[in-house]
MARFIZA-713250 format. One record per residue (C-alpha): x, y, z; residue in three letters. Coordinates in steps of 0.05 Angstrom, whole numbers, padded with zeros to 5 digits, always signed. Example, Ala and Ser with C-alpha at 12.3 -4.5 7.8 and 13.67 -1.06 7.14 Angstrom:
<recs>
+00246-00090+00156ala+00273-00021+00143ser
</recs>
This chain:
<recs>
+00642+02631+05029met+00669+02583+05081gln+00722+02602+05132lys+00787+02565+05126lys+00839+02560+05181leu+00906+02579+05152cys+00967+02620+05170lys+00960+02695+05158asp+01021+02722+05122glu+00997+02794+05127lys+00996+02800+05203asn+01049+02749+05220gln+01102+02759+05273lys+01136+02691+05273leu+01100+02641+05228cys+01030+02671+05224gly+00996+02619+05267val+00967+02666+05319cys+00944+02715+05265ala+00911+02657+05228gly+00872+02636+05290phe+00852+02708+05303ala+00828+02717+05232lys+00788+02652+05235tyr+00754+02671+05300phe+00748+02745+05281ser+00786+02771+05342ile+00847+02814+05353asp+00913+02777+05341pro+00942+02807+05404thr+00891+02769+05446ile+00912+02703+05414val+00986+02720+05424arg+00974+02736+05497leu+00937+02670+05506ala+00996+02633+05474leu+01044+02667+05523val+00999+02646+05581ala+01000+02573+05556phe+01075+02576+05549cys+01084+02600+05620leu+01036+02547+05646leu+01078+02485+05633gly+01106+02499+05563gly+01050+02464+05525ser+01040+02527+05483gly+01108+02520+05451val+01093+02449+05427leu+01024+02469+05403ala+01052+02529+05364tyr+01105+02486+05330ile+01054+02433+05310ile+01007+02486+05283cys+01063+02520+05245ala+01079+02454+05211leu+01008+02431+05198val+00969+02494+05181met+00970+02513+05107pro+00995+02580+05084asp+00941+02632+05071gly+00928+02664+05005pro+00976+02720+04988thr+00960+02784+04950asp+00989+02755+04886thr+00944+02694+04893asp+00883+02739+04897ile+00904+02779+04836val+00919+02716+04796asp+00850+02688+04810ser+00817+02750+04780leu
</recs>
């Protein structure tokens, strides 16, 4: 099964972007969130990147999607 980069609705705080990246790279979402804060504090590029990812990344499968596919 291939990995797919998508927003994670289960662990989301704002839009699920950080949780989606964490799930894709198999790391803790807190690490990704802290990295985002660091990028935001270093010139504000993290805010723009987050907004772009929130608009571009597809939504992840929900629990109802998994049940429907069975």
